PAKE-42684 format. One record per residue (C-alpha): residue in three letters; x, y, z. Coordinates in steps of 0.5 Angstrom, whole numbers, padded with zeros to 4 digits, always signed. Example, Ala and Ser with C-alpha at 12.3 -4.5 7.8 and 13.67 -1.06 7.14 Angstrom:
REM residues 2
ALA+0025-0009+0016/SER+0027-0002+0014/
REM end
This chain:
REM residues 281
UNK+0008-0013+0060/UNK+0005-0018+0055/UNK+0003-0018+0048/UNK-0002-0022+0044/UNK-0001-0024+0037/UNK-0005-0029+0032/UNK+0000-0033+0029/UNK+0000-0037+0022/UNK+0003-0044+0024/UNK+0001-0048+0018/UNK-0001-0045+0011/UNK-0008-0046+0010/UNK-0010-0047+0017/UNK-0013-0042+0022/UNK-0009-0037+0026/UNK-0007-0039+0033/UNK-0007-0034+0038/UNK+0000-0033+0042/UNK+0002-0029+0048/UNK+0009-0027+0049/UNK+0013-0022+0054/UNK+0014-0016+0051/UNK+0022-0016+0050/UNK+0026-0010+0052/UNK+0027-0005+0047/UNK+0034-0005+0043/UNK+0037+0002+0041/UNK+0033+0005+0035/UNK+0027+0001+0036/UNK+0019+0003+0038/UNK+0014-0001+0041/UNK+0007+0001+0038/UNK+0000-0001+0041/UNK-0004-0003+0034/UNK-0010+0001+0033/UNK-0012-0002+0026/UNK-0009-0007+0022/UNK-0012-0008+0015/UNK-0013-0015+0011/UNK-0010-0014+0004/UNK-0011-0019-0002/UNK-0003-0021-0001/UNK-0005-0023+0006/UNK-0010-0028+0003/UNK-0004-0031-0002/UNK+0001-0031+0004/UNK-0004-0035+0008/UNK-0005-0040+0002/UNK+0002-0041+0002/UNK+0003-0037-0005/UNK+0008-0032-0003/UNK+0015-0035-0003/UNK+0018-0029+0002/UNK+0013-0032+0007/UNK+0017-0036+0013/UNK+0013-0040+0018/UNK+0011-0039+0024/UNK+0009-0032+0022/UNK+0005-0026+0025/UNK+0001-0023+0019/UNK-0001-0016+0017/UNK+0003-0011+0014/UNK-0002-0005+0014/UNK-0002-0002+0021/UNK-0004+0004+0025/UNK-0002+0005+0032/UNK+0000+0009+0038/UNK+0007+0010+0041/UNK+0008+0006+0047/UNK+0016+0007+0048/UNK+0022+0008+0044/UNK+0029+0006+0046/UNK+0033+0012+0045/UNK+0031+0018+0040/UNK+0027+0016+0035/UNK+0025+0021+0030/UNK+0019+0021+0024/UNK+0021+0022+0017/UNK+0020+0030+0018/UNK+0025+0030+0024/UNK+0021+0030+0030/UNK+0022+0026+0036/UNK+0017+0021+0038/UNK+0014+0021+0045/UNK+0009+0016+0048/UNK+0002+0017+0045/UNK+0004+0019+0039/UNK-0001+0017+0033/UNK+0004+0014+0027/UNK+0004+0010+0021/UNK+0010+0007+0018/UNK+0013+0004+0012/UNK+0012-0003+0012/UNK+0019-0005+0009/UNK+0025-0004+0012/UNK+0031-0003+0007/UNK+0038-0003+0008/UNK+0039+0004+0005/UNK+0046+0002+0003/UNK+0046-0002-0003/UNK+0046+0001-0011/UNK+0038+0000-0011/UNK+0037+0004-0004/UNK+0043+0009-0005/UNK+0044+0010-0013/UNK+0037+0008-0016/UNK+0033+0011-0010/UNK+0029+0005-0011/UNK+0029+0002-0004/UNK+0023-0003-0005/UNK+0028-0006-0010/UNK+0033-0007-0004/UNK+0035-0015-0004/UNK+0035-0015+0003/UNK+0029-0011+0004/UNK+0025-0014+0010/UNK+0017-0013+0011/UNK+0013-0013+0017/UNK+0008-0019+0017/UNK+0011-0022+0010/UNK+0018-0024+0011/UNK+0020-0023+0018/UNK+0018-0030+0022/UNK+0015-0030+0029/UNK+0020-0033+0032/UNK+0026-0028+0030/UNK+0027-0023+0036/UNK+0023-0019+0038/UNK+0018-0023+0036/UNK+0012-0018+0035/UNK+0014-0017+0027/UNK+0007-0017+0024/UNK+0000-0013+0025/UNK-0004-0018+0027/UNK-0003-0017+0034/UNK-0004-0012+0040/UNK+0003-0009+0039/UNK+0009-0009+0034/UNK+0016-0007+0035/UNK+0019-0003+0029/UNK+0026-0004+0028/UNK+0031+0002+0028/UNK+0031+0005+0021/UNK+0024+0004+0020/UNK+0021+0010+0016/UNK+0015+0013+0021/UNK+0010+0018+0020/UNK+0006+0023+0024/UNK-0002+0022+0024/UNK-0006+0028+0024/UNK-0011+0028+0030/UNK-0018+0026+0028/UNK-0016+0021+0023/UNK-0020+0015+0023/UNK-0015+0009+0024/UNK-0019+0004+0021/UNK-0020+0009+0014/UNK-0012+0011+0014/UNK-0010+0004+0015/UNK-0010+0002+0008/UNK-0006+0008+0006/UNK+0000+0004+0009/UNK+0000-0001+0003/UNK-0005+0001-0003/UNK-0004+0008-0002/UNK+0004+0008-0001/UNK+0004+0003-0007/UNK+0000+0008-0011/UNK+0004+0014-0009/UNK+0010+0011-0011/UNK+0008+0010-0018/UNK+0006+0017-0019/UNK+0013+0019-0016/UNK+0016+0015-0022/UNK+0012+0020-0027/UNK+0017+0025-0030/UNK+0011+0030-0032/UNK+0006+0034-0028/UNK-0001+0032-0029/UNK-0004+0038-0029/UNK-0010+0038-0035/UNK-0008+0031-0037/UNK-0013+0025-0037/UNK-0011+0019-0033/UNK-0015+0012-0034/UNK-0015+0007-0028/UNK-0017+0000-0029/UNK-0020-0003-0023/UNK-0024+0000-0018/UNK-0021-0003-0012/UNK-0017+0000-0006/UNK-0011+0001-0011/UNK-0016+0004-0016/UNK-0019+0009-0011/UNK-0012+0011-0009/UNK-0010+0012-0016/UNK-0016+0016-0017/UNK-0015+0021-0011/UNK-0008+0022-0013/UNK-0009+0023-0020/UNK-0015+0028-0018/UNK-0011+0032-0013/UNK-0005+0032-0018/UNK-0009+0036-0023/UNK-0011+0031-0028/UNK-0017+0034-0031/UNK-0020+0027-0033/UNK-0020+0021-0029/UNK-0023+0015-0032/UNK-0024+0009-0028/UNK-0026+0003-0031/UNK-0029-0003-0027/UNK-0034-0008-0027/UNK-0037-0007-0020/UNK-0042-0001-0020/UNK-0042+0000-0012/UNK-0034+0001-0013/UNK-0035+0005-0019/UNK-0039+0010-0015/UNK-0034+0010-0009/UNK-0029+0012-0014/UNK-0033+0018-0016/UNK-0032+0020-0008/UNK-0025+0019-0009/UNK-0024+0024-0015/UNK-0026+0020-0021/UNK-0030+0024-0026/UNK-0032+0019-0031/UNK-0033+0011-0029/UNK-0034+0006-0035/UNK-0037-0001-0033/UNK-0034-0006-0037/UNK-0040-0011-0036/UNK-0044-0006-0040/UNK-0039-0003-0045/UNK-0035-0007-0049/UNK-0027-0006-0050/UNK-0028-0002-0057/UNK-0034+0002-0053/UNK-0029+0004-0048/UNK-0024+0006-0052/UNK-0028+0010-0056/UNK-0030+0014-0050/UNK-0023+0015-0048/UNK-0021+0018-0055/UNK-0027+0022-0055/UNK-0025+0025-0049/UNK-0018+0027-0051/UNK-0019+0029-0058/UNK-0017+0022-0061/UNK-0011+0022-0057/UNK-0012+0017-0052/UNK-0010+0017-0044/UNK-0004+0021-0042/UNK-0003+0016-0036/UNK-0006+0009-0035/UNK-0006+0006-0028/UNK-0007-0002-0029/UNK-0010-0004-0022/UNK-0014-0010-0024/UNK-0008-0015-0024/UNK-0010-0018-0031/UNK-0006-0019-0037/UNK-0012-0017-0041/UNK-0013-0011-0037/UNK-0005-0009-0039/UNK-0007-0010-0046/UNK-0013-0006-0046/UNK-0009-0001-0042/UNK-0004+0000-0048/UNK-0009+0001-0053/UNK-0012+0006-0048/UNK-0005+0010-0048/UNK-0004+0016-0053/UNK+0003+0016-0056/UNK+0008+0017-0051/UNK+0004+0016-0046/UNK+0006+0012-0039/UNK+0003+0006-0037/UNK+0003+0004-0029/UNK+0002-0003-0027/
REM end
């Protein structure tokens, strides 16, 4: 059985199609047929050669959704269910050692110094070769966190949850107080900001304020749970601050999610916070 994949052989150059034989699975591995692969902003930076983690040659793509083809042994989801062929799944893009201090003590596997990431840090010439999502198949290594996908969910829509969604979920997991009745301000209406609006609203936030400069994205954030949107091209920073404080009795937001990725946004985020608030960036 063969698999096709698109390989980055030179930074900044077109991806090169390759076809390889799918190797026999080793214990704990899972062969998955890709149904959707996302294009993250990180993929563009990697393609340009701006990510020091990325080796060449490389099969890009760390966002993936697929269906199980085969497993080597009893491979289970994080909920303990044994996988069988045909199961729709999504998986954690990173594989951590689960033994170091960051994994075992601090419970922060994303900081593991030995963490490997599909489509980012595992080269295409390292067995089993199918190490990224820009392919028709991927081999998930033993120890990968695997999640069931409920039937009926569109893979094209779900796929971003494996990166933007997971990143925001991790950020909200770090909060030590519930969001019920709180005000959350989100800077940036991109995928991270949209997921932040959805998580904040689902966790009970009363006000979810999204700040951005693209009207169409701000409108989309409203469908994700934003209760107020502020267009930074139409409102100055002092005006935005006045609106947030006006909604919170002069205090400021309880939580600010900086999802714009700029120094200016981070500084504004601090100003938007109430005393004792939390900035997620």
